[in-house]
N, C-alpha and C positions, 0 to 999 in steps of 0.2 A: 506494498499500499504507500501511495506517496504522500509525503508530509508536505508542508508549507514551503522547506526548501527549496525540496526537489520540483515544487510546481513551478516556483520562481524561475529557477533554472529552466525549466521546460519552456514556460512563457517567454523568456530570455533570447533564449536559443530559436525560438520559434520567430522574433522579430528579427533574426540574425545580429544580433547586437552583444556587443562586448560588456563584460559588469563591468566597466568604467559608463561606457553611453547610456546602458540601465539605468545603474546607478544615477547617473544627473538627471533622468527624469524624475525618480523619487526624490533628488536632494542630496545624495547620497556620495561617498567616494567609494571607489571599486573596492577598497577591505570590507567596507560596511558589508557591499552585494555584495562580497562574496562569505563572510560571517554568516549573512543573513538564506545563502544558498545551502550550506554547510551542517544550518542548524544550530549556530553556535550563538547568534544571539537571534531575538527575535526584531523583526521592524513595530516602527512609530508607526501610530494614527496617520500623520502630515506624509509619510513616507508614503502608505498605502493609498490615502487621497491624490497626492500627486498621481499615482499610477490609472487612477480610476481617470484625472480629469484628461487623459491621454488616452482614453479608450480601453486600456487593459482589465479585462475581466478579472479583478479582485474578488468579486465572490468565488469564483475558481482555486484563485491562488490561498485564499485561507479557506475552504471548506471543499475541494474536490467537485463543488458539482459549478458546472458553466451553469450563467446567467442566461433565461431565454429570451429569446428575442419575439419579439410580439409582432404577427406578421403585419400588422394595422402600423405600425411606425413606419412601414416603407413607404418609398415613393412608386408611384409606376415604373420610374426606369430603375431603380434598385431591383422590382420584383423580377424584371426584365430580364436584367445580368444576371442574380439568380437563376432564373429559370434556363437561361444559356449556361450558364456555367455548371449543373446539374446533368447537361447532358454530352462534357464532353469525357476525355478519357482521364484515368489517374495522373496519365505524366503531362498531358495537359491543363489540367486543374492543378498541378503542379508548378507547373510553370507560369499560369498564370497568378499563383499566390507568389512565387518569388517578382513578377512583375510590380503585382499591388506593392508588397514591402518594400522596394526600390523605389517606387514614386513616392509612396507617405515619406518616407527617408529626406527624397528632392526638395518636398514640398516648404514653401518659403511661408513663415507664421504671418498669420493676417493682421 
């Protein structure tokens, strides 16, 4: 069974981020991020709140349960994209995931 630290690491790696970059999202240094991931320390609420502000699923990190997405919260374009995504092969889904991650990392702040 995965614990909080391993879910943090899993989330960070799925985003393709280093401990330094992921820690920066939460306002901590890489060494603190490493201690969170190893279970040596437990993250503070302000760190978790900062992750949540960036769209990271904090419920999953804390409990192992993914936050359900309300279908009604999606606009027509988002529904269309999801419909097309579900029709793709696993390799194509992985390519789309990598592209979306890359594009989101290049996004300039509003």
